[in-house]
PDB file of N, CA, C and O in Angstrom:
ATOM      1  N   UNK A   1     -30.823  -5.627 -35.965  1.00  0.00           N
ATOM      2  CA  UNK A   1     -32.368  -5.281 -36.705  1.00  0.00           C
ATOM      3  C   UNK A   1     -31.794  -4.084 -36.992  1.00  0.00           C
ATOM      4  O   UNK A   1     -32.486  -3.823 -37.976  1.00  0.00           O
ATOM      5  N   UNK A   2     -31.081  -3.180 -36.892  1.00  0.00           N
ATOM      6  CA  UNK A   2     -31.010  -1.748 -37.489  1.00  0.00           C
ATOM      7  C   UNK A   2     -30.422  -2.001 -38.773  1.00  0.00           C
ATOM      8  O   UNK A   2     -30.938  -1.362 -39.689  1.00  0.00           O
ATOM      9  N   UNK A   3     -29.234  -2.964 -39.157  1.00  0.00           N
ATOM     10  CA  UNK A   3     -28.435  -3.417 -40.391  1.00  0.00           C
ATOM     11  C   UNK A   3     -29.932  -3.690 -41.496  1.00  0.00           C
ATOM     12  O   UNK A   3     -30.126  -3.076 -42.545  1.00  0.00           O
ATOM     13  N   UNK A   4     -30.692  -4.582 -41.007  1.00  0.00           N
ATOM     14  CA  UNK A   4     -31.337  -5.036 -41.602  1.00  0.00           C
ATOM     15  C   UNK A   4     -32.672  -4.141 -42.019  1.00  0.00           C
ATOM     16  O   UNK A   4     -32.776  -4.000 -43.238  1.00  0.00           O
ATOM     17  N   UNK A   5     -33.577  -3.593 -41.330  1.00  0.00           N
ATOM     18  CA  UNK A   5     -34.708  -2.560 -41.155  1.00  0.00           C
ATOM     19  C   UNK A   5     -33.564  -1.231 -40.598  1.00  0.00           C
ATOM     20  O   UNK A   5     -32.931  -1.109 -39.550  1.00  0.00           O
ATOM     21  N   UNK A   6     -33.668  -0.308 -41.908  1.00  0.00           N
ATOM     22  CA  UNK A   6     -32.926   1.169 -41.528  1.00  0.00           C
ATOM     23  C   UNK A   6     -33.658   1.853 -40.933  1.00  0.00           C
ATOM     24  O   UNK A   6     -33.099   2.631 -40.160  1.00  0.00           O
ATOM     25  N   UNK A   7     -35.676   1.925 -41.006  1.00  0.00           N
ATOM     26  CA  UNK A   7     -36.101   2.590 -40.458  1.00  0.00           C
ATOM     27  C   UNK A   7     -36.544   2.095 -39.137  1.00  0.00           C
ATOM     28  O   UNK A   7     -37.557   2.631 -38.687  1.00  0.00           O
ATOM     29  N   UNK A   8     -35.833   0.943 -38.253  1.00  0.00           N
ATOM     30  CA  UNK A   8     -36.178   0.978 -37.091  1.00  0.00           C
ATOM     31  C   UNK A   8     -35.720   1.807 -36.418  1.00  0.00           C
ATOM     32  O   UNK A   8     -34.567   2.198 -36.601  1.00  0.00           O
ATOM     33  N   UNK A   9     -36.834   2.495 -35.058  1.00  0.00           N
ATOM     34  CA  UNK A   9     -36.044   3.026 -34.371  1.00  0.00           C
ATOM     35  C   UNK A   9     -35.405   2.519 -32.642  1.00  0.00           C
ATOM     36  O   UNK A   9     -35.793   1.492 -32.085  1.00  0.00           O
ATOM     37  N   UNK A  10     -34.532   3.355 -32.120  1.00  0.00           N
ATOM     38  CA  UNK A  10     -33.421   3.385 -30.895  1.00  0.00           C
ATOM     39  C   UNK A  10     -34.512   2.366 -30.245  1.00  0.00           C
ATOM     40  O   UNK A  10     -34.451   1.147 -30.089  1.00  0.00           O
ATOM     41  N   UNK A  11     -35.373   3.156 -29.971  1.00  0.00           N
ATOM     42  CA  UNK A  11     -36.928   2.575 -28.627  1.00  0.00           C
ATOM     43  C   UNK A  11     -37.394   1.513 -28.975  1.00  0.00           C
ATOM     44  O   UNK A  11     -37.643   0.661 -28.122  1.00  0.00           O
ATOM     45  N   UNK A  12     -37.687   1.236 -30.606  1.00  0.00           N
ATOM     46  CA  UNK A  12     -38.005  -0.570 -30.826  1.00  0.00           C
ATOM     47  C   UNK A  12     -36.962  -1.456 -30.073  1.00  0.00           C
ATOM     48  O   UNK A  12     -37.278  -2.325 -29.260  1.00  0.00           O
ATOM     49  N   UNK A  13     -35.437  -1.078 -30.502  1.00  0.00           N
ATOM     50  CA  UNK A  13     -34.814  -1.945 -30.460  1.00  0.00           C
ATOM     51  C   UNK A  13     -34.301  -2.372 -28.703  1.00  0.00           C
ATOM     52  O   UNK A  13     -34.082  -3.436 -28.124  1.00  0.00           O
ATOM     53  N   UNK A  14     -34.272  -1.132 -28.360  1.00  0.00           N
ATOM     54  CA  UNK A  14     -34.975  -1.544 -26.551  1.00  0.00           C
ATOM     55  C   UNK A  14     -35.791  -2.262 -26.229  1.00  0.00           C
ATOM     56  O   UNK A  14     -35.623  -3.184 -25.430  1.00  0.00           O
ATOM     57  N   UNK A  15     -36.865  -1.969 -26.807  1.00  0.00           N
ATOM     58  CA  UNK A  15     -38.209  -2.630 -26.286  1.00  0.00           C
ATOM     59  C   UNK A  15     -37.804  -4.588 -26.383  1.00  0.00           C
ATOM     60  O   UNK A  15     -38.017  -5.580 -25.686  1.00  0.00           O
ATOM     61  N   UNK A  16     -37.250  -4.325 -27.458  1.00  0.00           N
ATOM     62  CA  UNK A  16     -36.890  -6.044 -28.119  1.00  0.00           C
ATOM     63  C   UNK A  16     -35.787  -6.364 -27.095  1.00  0.00           C
ATOM     64  O   UNK A  16     -35.869  -7.375 -26.397  1.00  0.00           O
ATOM     65  N   UNK A  17     -34.858  -5.590 -27.012  1.00  0.00           N
ATOM     66  CA  UNK A  17     -33.293  -6.249 -26.071  1.00  0.00           C
ATOM     67  C   UNK A  17     -34.442  -6.584 -24.456  1.00  0.00           C
ATOM     68  O   UNK A  17     -34.419  -7.679 -23.895  1.00  0.00           O
ATOM     69  N   UNK A  18     -35.199  -5.595 -24.045  1.00  0.00           N
ATOM     70  CA  UNK A  18     -35.564  -5.772 -22.939  1.00  0.00           C
ATOM     71  C   UNK A  18     -36.729  -7.570 -23.031  1.00  0.00           C
ATOM     72  O   UNK A  18     -36.737  -8.485 -22.206  1.00  0.00           O
ATOM     73  N   UNK A  19     -37.460  -7.460 -24.224  1.00  0.00           N
ATOM     74  CA  UNK A  19     -38.453  -8.315 -24.203  1.00  0.00           C
ATOM     75  C   UNK A  19     -37.543  -9.671 -24.632  1.00  0.00           C
ATOM     76  O   UNK A  19     -38.182 -10.717 -24.512  1.00  0.00           O
ATOM     77  N   UNK A  20     -36.387  -9.799 -25.032  1.00  0.00           N
ATOM     78  CA  UNK A  20     -36.133 -10.723 -25.565  1.00  0.00           C
ATOM     79  C   UNK A  20     -34.949 -10.850 -24.242  1.00  0.00           C
ATOM     80  O   UNK A  20     -35.677 -11.323 -23.368  1.00  0.00           O
ATOM     81  N   UNK A  21     -34.102 -10.760 -23.848  1.00  0.00           N
ATOM     82  CA  UNK A  21     -33.040 -11.225 -23.235  1.00  0.00           C
ATOM     83  C   UNK A  21     -33.669 -10.290 -21.590  1.00  0.00           C
ATOM     84  O   UNK A  21     -32.732 -10.430 -20.804  1.00  0.00           O
ATOM     85  N   UNK A  22     -34.670  -9.570 -20.958  1.00  0.00           N
ATOM     86  CA  UNK A  22     -35.232  -9.706 -20.263  1.00  0.00           C
ATOM     87  C   UNK A  22     -34.233  -8.646 -19.261  1.00  0.00           C
ATOM     88  O   UNK A  22     -34.097  -8.775 -18.045  1.00  0.00           O
ATOM     89  N   UNK A  23     -33.487  -7.413 -20.259  1.00  0.00           N
ATOM     90  CA  UNK A  23     -32.666  -6.865 -19.536  1.00  0.00           C
ATOM     91  C   UNK A  23     -32.590  -5.406 -20.385  1.00  0.00           C
ATOM     92  O   UNK A  23     -32.438  -5.412 -21.606  1.00  0.00           O
ATOM     93  N   UNK A  24     -32.699  -4.298 -19.696  1.00  0.00           N
ATOM     94  CA  UNK A  24     -33.124  -2.944 -19.820  1.00  0.00           C
ATOM     95  C   UNK A  24     -31.938  -2.396 -20.493  1.00  0.00           C
ATOM     96  O   UNK A  24     -30.941  -2.587 -19.796  1.00  0.00           O
ATOM     97  N   UNK A  25     -31.723  -1.884 -21.410  1.00  0.00           N
ATOM     98  CA  UNK A  25     -30.848  -1.124 -22.153  1.00  0.00           C
ATOM     99  C   UNK A  25     -31.430   0.344 -22.746  1.00  0.00           C
ATOM    100  O   UNK A  25     -32.215   0.507 -23.681  1.00  0.00           O
ATOM    101  N   UNK A  26     -30.684   1.517 -21.759  1.00  0.00           N
ATOM    102  CA  UNK A  26     -30.886   2.959 -22.385  1.00  0.00           C
ATOM    103  C   UNK A  26     -31.342   3.030 -23.461  1.00  0.00           C
ATOM    104  O   UNK A  26     -30.776   2.232 -24.207  1.00  0.00           O
ATOM    105  N   UNK A  27     -32.211   3.675 -24.012  1.00  0.00           N
ATOM    106  CA  UNK A  27     -32.393   4.228 -25.414  1.00  0.00           C
ATOM    107  C   UNK A  27     -30.912   4.632 -26.477  1.00  0.00           C
ATOM    108  O   UNK A  27     -30.428   4.315 -27.564  1.00  0.00           O
ATOM    109  N   UNK A  28     -30.603   5.661 -25.141  1.00  0.00           N
ATOM    110  CA  UNK A  28     -29.252   6.069 -25.588  1.00  0.00           C
ATOM    111  C   UNK A  28     -27.970   5.627 -25.962  1.00  0.00           C
ATOM    112  O   UNK A  28     -27.131   6.109 -26.724  1.00  0.00           O
ATOM    113  N   UNK A  29     -27.993   4.430 -25.146  1.00  0.00           N
ATOM    114  CA  UNK A  29     -27.226   3.516 -25.316  1.00  0.00           C
ATOM    115  C   UNK A  29     -27.100   3.323 -26.033  1.00  0.00           C
ATOM    116  O   UNK A  29     -26.037   3.765 -26.467  1.00  0.00           O
ATOM    117  N   UNK A  30     -28.028   2.392 -27.131  1.00  0.00           N
ATOM    118  CA  UNK A  30     -28.315   1.861 -28.034  1.00  0.00           C
ATOM    119  C   UNK A  30     -27.772   3.153 -29.207  1.00  0.00           C
ATOM    120  O   UNK A  30     -26.854   2.845 -29.966  1.00  0.00           O
ATOM    121  N   UNK A  31     -28.316   4.429 -29.295  1.00  0.00           N
ATOM    122  CA  UNK A  31     -27.865   5.218 -30.305  1.00  0.00           C
ATOM    123  C   UNK A  31     -26.716   5.192 -30.129  1.00  0.00           C
ATOM    124  O   UNK A  31     -26.304   4.621 -31.139  1.00  0.00           O
ATOM    125  N   UNK A  32     -25.510   5.527 -29.255  1.00  0.00           N
ATOM    126  CA  UNK A  32     -24.092   5.904 -28.918  1.00  0.00           C
ATOM    127  C   UNK A  32     -23.963   4.616 -30.056  1.00  0.00           C
ATOM    128  O   UNK A  32     -23.890   4.865 -31.259  1.00  0.00           O
ATOM    129  N   UNK A  33     -23.942   2.958 -29.430  1.00  0.00           N
ATOM    130  CA  UNK A  33     -23.353   2.002 -30.081  1.00  0.00           C
ATOM    131  C   UNK A  33     -24.173   2.268 -31.409  1.00  0.00           C
ATOM    132  O   UNK A  33     -23.273   2.481 -32.222  1.00  0.00           O
ATOM    133  N   UNK A  34     -24.848   2.328 -31.788  1.00  0.00           N
ATOM    134  CA  UNK A  34     -25.280   2.207 -33.042  1.00  0.00           C
ATOM    135  C   UNK A  34     -24.281   3.811 -34.073  1.00  0.00           C
ATOM    136  O   UNK A  34     -23.679   3.428 -35.077  1.00  0.00           O
ATOM    137  N   UNK A  35     -24.244   4.449 -33.946  1.00  0.00           N
ATOM    138  CA  UNK A  35     -23.160   5.408 -33.914  1.00  0.00           C
ATOM    139  C   UNK A  35     -22.012   5.296 -34.394  1.00  0.00           C
ATOM    140  O   UNK A  35     -21.447   5.761 -35.384  1.00  0.00           O
ATOM    141  N   UNK A  36     -21.587   4.284 -33.159  1.00  0.00           N
ATOM    142  CA  UNK A  36     -20.466   3.853 -33.576  1.00  0.00           C
ATOM    143  C   UNK A  36     -19.698   3.129 -33.997  1.00  0.00           C
ATOM    144  O   UNK A  36     -18.474   3.000 -33.987  1.00  0.00           O
ATOM    145  N   UNK A  37     -21.393   2.140 -34.787  1.00  0.00           N
ATOM    146  CA  UNK A  37     -20.566   1.490 -35.700  1.00  0.00           C
ATOM    147  C   UNK A  37     -21.078   1.919 -37.632  1.00  0.00           C
ATOM    148  O   UNK A  37     -20.760   1.523 -38.754  1.00  0.00           O
ATOM    149  N   UNK A  38     -21.919   2.831 -37.084  1.00  0.00           N
ATOM    150  CA  UNK A  38     -21.267   4.244 -38.847  1.00  0.00           C
ATOM    151  C   UNK A  38     -23.291   3.824 -39.218  1.00  0.00           C
ATOM    152  O   UNK A  38     -23.724   3.924 -40.367  1.00  0.00           O
ATOM    153  N   UNK A  39     -24.043   3.472 -38.248  1.00  0.00           N
ATOM    154  CA  UNK A  39     -25.556   3.962 -38.457  1.00  0.00           C
ATOM    155  C   UNK A  39     -26.386   4.519 -37.516  1.00  0.00           C
ATOM    156  O   UNK A  39     -27.171   3.995 -36.726  1.00  0.00           O
ATOM    157  N   UNK A  40     -25.978   6.098 -37.804  1.00  0.00           N
ATOM    158  CA  UNK A  40     -26.087   7.244 -37.675  1.00  0.00           C
ATOM    159  C   UNK A  40     -27.775   7.769 -38.315  1.00  0.00           C
ATOM    160  O   UNK A  40     -28.079   7.581 -39.493  1.00  0.00           O
ATOM    161  N   UNK A  41     -28.442   8.231 -37.610  1.00  0.00           N
ATOM    162  CA  UNK A  41     -29.760   8.338 -37.596  1.00  0.00           C
ATOM    163  C   UNK A  41     -29.935   9.374 -38.831  1.00  0.00           C
ATOM    164  O   UNK A  41     -29.310  10.420 -38.662  1.00  0.00           O
ATOM    165  N   UNK A  42     -30.852   9.258 -40.347  1.00  0.00           N
ATOM    166  CA  UNK A  42     -31.226   9.768 -41.303  1.00  0.00           C
ATOM    167  C   UNK A  42     -32.619  10.429 -41.202  1.00  0.00           C
ATOM    168  O   UNK A  42     -33.579  10.192 -40.469  1.00  0.00           O
ATOM    169  N   UNK A  43     -32.407  11.359 -42.208  1.00  0.00           N
ATOM    170  CA  UNK A  43     -34.229  12.002 -42.435  1.00  0.00           C
ATOM    171  C   UNK A  43     -34.185  11.293 -44.251  1.00  0.00           C
ATOM    172  O   UNK A  43     -33.291  11.307 -45.097  1.00  0.00           O
ATOM    173  N   UNK A  44     -35.626  10.721 -44.261  1.00  0.00           N
ATOM    174  CA  UNK A  44     -35.757  10.443 -45.988  1.00  0.00           C
ATOM    175  C   UNK A  44     -36.163  11.540 -45.889  1.00  0.00           C
ATOM    176  O   UNK A  44     -36.606  12.417 -45.147  1.00  0.00           O
ATOM    177  N   UNK A  45     -35.618  10.962 -47.802  1.00  0.00           N
ATOM    178  CA  UNK A  45     -35.996  12.093 -48.863  1.00  0.00           C
ATOM    179  C   UNK A  45     -37.114  12.555 -48.777  1.00  0.00           C
ATOM    180  O   UNK A  45     -38.043  11.901 -48.304  1.00  0.00           O
ATOM    181  N   UNK A  46     -37.202  13.404 -49.084  1.00  0.00           N
ATOM    182  CA  UNK A  46     -38.913  14.126 -48.880  1.00  0.00           C
ATOM    183  C   UNK A  46     -39.536  14.245 -50.332  1.00  0.00           C
ATOM    184  O   UNK A  46     -40.692  14.645 -50.472  1.00  0.00           O
ATOM    185  N   UNK A  47     -38.452  13.755 -51.804  1.00  0.00           N
ATOM    186  CA  UNK A  47     -39.139  13.675 -52.884  1.00  0.00           C
ATOM    187  C   UNK A  47     -37.521  13.144 -53.727  1.00  0.00           C
ATOM    188  O   UNK A  47     -36.317  13.295 -53.522  1.00  0.00           O
ATOM    189  N   UNK A  48     -38.652  12.277 -55.025  1.00  0.00           N
ATOM    190  CA  UNK A  48     -36.938  11.974 -55.985  1.00  0.00           C
ATOM    191  C   UNK A  48     -36.464  13.240 -56.150  1.00  0.00           C
ATOM    192  O   UNK A  48     -37.054  14.309 -55.991  1.00  0.00           O
ATOM    193  N   UNK A  49     -35.010  12.955 -56.583  1.00  0.00           N
ATOM    194  CA  UNK A  49     -34.257  14.005 -57.109  1.00  0.00           C
ATOM    195  C   UNK A  49     -34.592  14.399 -58.315  1.00  0.00           C
ATOM    196  O   UNK A  49     -35.163  13.414 -58.783  1.00  0.00           O
ATOM    197  N   UNK A  50     -34.593  15.150 -59.035  1.00  0.00           N
ATOM    198  CA  UNK A  50     -34.964  15.371 -60.441  1.00  0.00           C
ATOM    199  C   UNK A  50     -33.973  15.037 -61.571  1.00  0.00           C
ATOM    200  O   UNK A  50     -32.881  15.572 -61.382  1.00  0.00           O
ATOM    201  N   UNK A  51     -34.063  14.205 -62.837  1.00  0.00           N
ATOM    202  CA  UNK A  51     -32.905  14.433 -63.673  1.00  0.00           C
ATOM    203  C   UNK A  51     -33.122  15.736 -64.337  1.00  0.00           C
ATOM    204  O   UNK A  51     -33.811  16.685 -63.963  1.00  0.00           O
ATOM    205  N   UNK A  52     -32.167  15.550 -65.733  1.00  0.00           N
ATOM    206  CA  UNK A  52     -32.381  17.166 -66.057  1.00  0.00           C
ATOM    207  C   UNK A  52     -33.117  16.588 -67.091  1.00  0.00           C
ATOM    208  O   UNK A  52     -32.449  16.821 -68.098  1.00  0.00           O
ATOM    209  N   UNK A  53     -34.015  16.030 -67.382  1.00  0.00           N
ATOM    210  CA  UNK A  53     -34.901  15.740 -68.614  1.00  0.00           C
ATOM    211  C   UNK A  53     -35.845  16.521 -67.647  1.00  0.00           C
ATOM    212  O   UNK A  53     -36.217  17.666 -67.905  1.00  0.00           O
ATOM    213  N   UNK A  54     -36.270  15.739 -66.348  1.00  0.00           N
ATOM    214  CA  UNK A  54     -37.308  16.400 -65.739  1.00  0.00           C
ATOM    215  C   UNK A  54     -37.478  18.106 -64.879  1.00  0.00           C
ATOM    216  O   UNK A  54     -38.372  18.642 -64.224  1.00  0.00           O
ATOM    217  N   UNK A  55     -36.057  18.518 -65.343  1.00  0.00           N
ATOM    218  CA  UNK A  55     -35.968  19.699 -65.378  1.00  0.00           C
ATOM    219  C   UNK A  55     -36.464  20.412 -66.088  1.00  0.00           C
ATOM    220  O   UNK A  55     -37.275  21.320 -65.905  1.00  0.00           O
ATOM    221  N   UNK A  56     -35.776  19.852 -67.342  1.00  0.00           N
ATOM    222  CA  UNK A  56     -36.101  21.003 -68.884  1.00  0.00           C
ATOM    223  C   UNK A  56     -38.107  20.901 -69.544  1.00  0.00           C
ATOM    224  O   UNK A  56     -38.795  21.638 -70.251  1.00  0.00           O
ATOM    225  N   UNK A  57     -38.313  19.811 -68.939  1.00  0.00           N
ATOM    226  CA  UNK A  57     -40.083  19.608 -68.924  1.00  0.00           C
ATOM    227  C   UNK A  57     -40.138  20.466 -67.981  1.00  0.00           C
ATOM    228  O   UNK A  57     -40.744  21.438 -68.431  1.00  0.00           O
ATOM    229  N   UNK A  58     -39.889  20.613 -67.098  1.00  0.00           N
ATOM    230  CA  UNK A  58     -40.906  21.457 -66.171  1.00  0.00           C
ATOM    231  C   UNK A  58     -40.646  23.702 -66.547  1.00  0.00           C
ATOM    232  O   UNK A  58     -41.376  24.677 -66.372  1.00  0.00           O
ATOM    233  N   UNK A  59     -39.297  23.509 -67.067  1.00  0.00           N
ATOM    234  CA  UNK A  59     -39.411  24.714 -67.622  1.00  0.00           C
ATOM    235  C   UNK A  59     -40.039  24.870 -68.628  1.00  0.00           C
ATOM    236  O   UNK A  59     -40.658  25.931 -68.710  1.00  0.00           O
ATOM    237  N   UNK A  60     -40.122  23.977 -69.678  1.00  0.00           N
ATOM    238  CA  UNK A  60     -40.804  23.776 -70.873  1.00  0.00           C
ATOM    239  C   UNK A  60     -42.325  24.309 -70.503  1.00  0.00           C
ATOM    240  O   UNK A  60     -42.626  25.395 -70.998  1.00  0.00           O
ATOM    241  N   UNK A  61     -43.055  23.822 -69.895  1.00  0.00           N
ATOM    242  CA  UNK A  61     -44.163  23.656 -68.762  1.00  0.00           C
ATOM    243  C   UNK A  61     -44.441  25.203 -68.926  1.00  0.00           C
ATOM    244  O   UNK A  61     -45.026  25.868 -69.781  1.00  0.00           O
ATOM    245  N   UNK A  62     -43.665  25.549 -67.550  1.00  0.00           N
ATOM    246  CA  UNK A  62     -43.404  26.866 -67.599  1.00  0.00           C
ATOM    247  C   UNK A  62     -43.348  28.161 -68.293  1.00  0.00           C
ATOM    248  O   UNK A  62     -43.850  29.237 -67.966  1.00  0.00           O
ATOM    249  N   UNK A  63     -42.439  27.755 -69.604  1.00  0.00           N
ATOM    250  CA  UNK A  63     -41.850  28.552 -70.489  1.00  0.00           C
ATOM    251  C   UNK A  63     -43.385  28.434 -71.444  1.00  0.00           C
ATOM    252  O   UNK A  63     -43.651  29.530 -71.937  1.00  0.00           O
ATOM    253  N   UNK A  64     -43.907  27.881 -71.619  1.00  0.00           N
ATOM    254  CA  UNK A  64     -45.640  27.692 -72.495  1.00  0.00           C
ATOM    255  C   UNK A  64     -46.634  28.959 -71.704  1.00  0.00           C
ATOM    256  O   UNK A  64     -47.322  29.882 -72.139  1.00  0.00           O
ATOM    257  N   UNK A  65     -46.324  28.494 -70.445  1.00  0.00           N
ATOM    258  CA  UNK A  65     -47.461  29.382 -69.659  1.00  0.00           C
ATOM    259  C   UNK A  65     -47.240  30.749 -69.332  1.00  0.00           C
ATOM    260  O   UNK A  65     -48.199  31.248 -68.743  1.00  0.00           O
ATOM    261  N   UNK A  66     -46.353  31.452 -69.514  1.00  0.00           N
ATOM    262  CA  UNK A  66     -45.295  32.107 -68.683  1.00  0.00           C
ATOM    263  C   UNK A  66     -46.300  33.242 -68.745  1.00  0.00           C
ATOM    264  O   UNK A  66     -46.487  33.869 -67.702  1.00  0.00           O
ATOM    265  N   UNK A  67     -47.218  33.709 -70.238  1.00  0.00           N
ATOM    266  CA  UNK A  67     -47.681  35.130 -70.851  1.00  0.00           C
ATOM    267  C   UNK A  67     -49.310  34.855 -70.849  1.00  0.00           C
ATOM    268  O   UNK A  67     -50.025  35.509 -71.609  1.00  0.00           O
ATOM    269  N   UNK A  68     -49.997  33.625 -69.755  1.00  0.00           N
ATOM    270  CA  UNK A  68     -50.954  33.250 -69.754  1.00  0.00           C
ATOM    271  C   UNK A  68     -51.879  34.325 -68.506  1.00  0.00           C
ATOM    272  O   UNK A  68     -51.652  34.251 -67.298  1.00  0.00           O
ATOM    273  N   UNK A  69     -52.727  35.106 -69.012  1.00  0.00           N
ATOM    274  CA  UNK A  69     -53.811  35.748 -67.892  1.00  0.00           C
ATOM    275  C   UNK A  69     -54.592  34.985 -68.129  1.00  0.00           C
ATOM    276  O   UNK A  69     -54.662  33.908 -67.538  1.00  0.00           O
ATOM    277  N   UNK A  70     -55.655  35.477 -69.380  1.00  0.00           N
ATOM    278  CA  UNK A  70     -57.286  35.371 -68.571  1.00  0.00           C
ATOM    279  C   UNK A  70     -56.924  33.537 -69.002  1.00  0.00           C
ATOM    280  O   UNK A  70     -57.730  32.990 -68.249  1.00  0.00           O
ATOM    281  N   UNK A  71     -56.373  32.667 -69.571  1.00  0.00           N
ATOM    282  CA  UNK A  71     -56.333  31.256 -69.176  1.00  0.00           C
ATOM    283  C   UNK A  71     -56.412  30.562 -67.579  1.00  0.00           C
ATOM    284  O   UNK A  71     -56.716  29.425 -67.218  1.00  0.00           O
ATOM    285  N   UNK A  72     -56.034  31.670 -66.883  1.00  0.00           N
ATOM    286  CA  UNK A  72     -55.390  31.263 -65.673  1.00  0.00           C
ATOM    287  C   UNK A  72     -56.634  30.912 -64.618  1.00  0.00           C
ATOM    288  O   UNK A  72     -56.685  30.394 -63.503  1.00  0.00           O
ATOM    289  N   UNK A  73     -57.760  31.549 -65.692  1.00  0.00           N
ATOM    290  CA  UNK A  73     -58.846  31.701 -64.611  1.00  0.00           C
ATOM    291  C   UNK A  73     -59.579  30.200 -65.132  1.00  0.00           C
ATOM    292  O   UNK A  73     -60.093  29.748 -64.108  1.00  0.00           O
ATOM    293  N   UNK A  74     -59.764  29.533 -65.933  1.00  0.00           N
ATOM    294  CA  UNK A  74     -59.803  28.366 -66.309  1.00  0.00           C
ATOM    295  C   UNK A  74     -59.367  27.227 -65.990  1.00  0.00           C
ATOM    296  O   UNK A  74     -59.880  26.216 -66.470  1.00  0.00           O
ATOM    297  N   UNK A  75     -58.340  27.171 -65.124  1.00  0.00           N
ATOM    298  CA  UNK A  75     -56.937  26.381 -63.935  1.00  0.00           C
ATOM    299  C   UNK A  75     -58.253  25.828 -62.605  1.00  0.00           C
ATOM    300  O   UNK A  75     -59.401  26.249 -62.751  1.00  0.00           O
ATOM    301  N   UNK A  76     -58.113  25.436 -62.095  1.00  0.00           N
ATOM    302  CA  UNK A  76     -58.331  24.407 -60.615  1.00  0.00           C
ATOM    303  C   UNK A  76     -56.928  24.112 -60.358  1.00  0.00           C
ATOM    304  O   UNK A  76     -56.150  23.742 -61.238  1.00  0.00           O
ATOM    305  N   UNK A  77     -56.644  24.270 -59.231  1.00  0.00           N
ATOM    306  CA  UNK A  77     -55.598  23.460 -58.420  1.00  0.00           C
ATOM    307  C   UNK A  77     -55.935  23.140 -57.266  1.00  0.00           C
ATOM    308  O   UNK A  77     -56.006  23.846 -56.260  1.00  0.00           O
ATOM    309  N   UNK A  78     -56.241  21.600 -57.464  1.00  0.00           N
ATOM    310  CA  UNK A  78     -57.005  21.191 -56.321  1.00  0.00           C
ATOM    311  C   UNK A  78     -56.140  20.299 -55.152  1.00  0.00           C
ATOM    312  O   UNK A  78     -56.599  20.049 -54.038  1.00  0.00           O
ATOM    313  N   UNK A  79     -55.072  19.959 -55.533  1.00  0.00           N
ATOM    314  CA  UNK A  79     -54.098  19.211 -54.641  1.00  0.00           C
ATOM    315  C   UNK A  79     -54.184  18.165 -53.854  1.00  0.00           C
ATOM    316  O   UNK A  79     -54.042  17.751 -52.704  1.00  0.00           O
ATOM    317  N   UNK A  80     -54.602  17.784 -55.422  1.00  0.00           N
ATOM    318  CA  UNK A  80     -55.416  15.997 -55.318  1.00  0.00           C
ATOM    319  C   UNK A  80     -56.828  16.429 -54.359  1.00  0.00           C
ATOM    320  O   UNK A  80     -57.318  15.361 -53.991  1.00  0.00           O
ATOM    321  N   UNK A  81     -57.314  17.117 -54.044  1.00  0.00           N
ATOM    322  CA  UNK A  81     -58.802  17.412 -53.384  1.00  0.00           C
ATOM    323  C   UNK A  81     -59.579  16.310 -54.402  1.00  0.00           C
ATOM    324  O   UNK A  81     -59.052  16.022 -55.476  1.00  0.00           O
ATOM    325  N   UNK A  82     -60.692  15.795 -54.049  1.00  0.00           N
ATOM    326  CA  UNK A  82     -61.829  15.842 -54.920  1.00  0.00           C
ATOM    327  C   UNK A  82     -63.060  16.499 -55.094  1.00  0.00           C
ATOM    328  O   UNK A  82     -63.737  16.490 -54.066  1.00  0.00           O
ATOM    329  N   UNK A  83     -63.482  16.965 -55.882  1.00  0.00           N
ATOM    330  CA  UNK A  83     -64.633  18.542 -55.745  1.00  0.00           C
ATOM    331  C   UNK A  83     -65.479  18.161 -56.910  1.00  0.00           C
ATOM    332  O   UNK A  83     -65.103  17.291 -57.696  1.00  0.00           O
ATOM    333  N   UNK A  84     -66.551  18.754 -57.035  1.00  0.00           N
ATOM    334  CA  UNK A  84     -67.790  18.218 -57.869  1.00  0.00           C
ATOM    335  C   UNK A  84     -67.555  20.249 -58.551  1.00  0.00           C
ATOM    336  O   UNK A  84     -67.457  21.281 -57.886  1.00  0.00           O
ATOM    337  N   UNK A  85     -67.548  20.069 -59.832  1.00  0.00           N
ATOM    338  CA  UNK A  85     -67.974  20.988 -60.581  1.00  0.00           C
ATOM    339  C   UNK A  85     -69.143  21.384 -61.499  1.00  0.00           C
ATOM    340  O   UNK A  85     -69.134  22.472 -62.075  1.00  0.00           O
TER     341      UNK A  85
END
């Protein structure tokens, strides 16, 4: 199960084993066995890594706006929220 779907939790595996085999297995035992098999828990990436081109473009964008003063008064940062002006 964990090999096919890397996002499955040890609790889900325990519930699956109990429903199929009618035998309870502790979550800790499942975690230990997964670690012994090389399947340890990992946190997902928060975002895609930036390429050199992405970094260059970001730097260029910042450099172009470095001397802005009054221009920033015309910019609205919405954080992807919908607003009506």
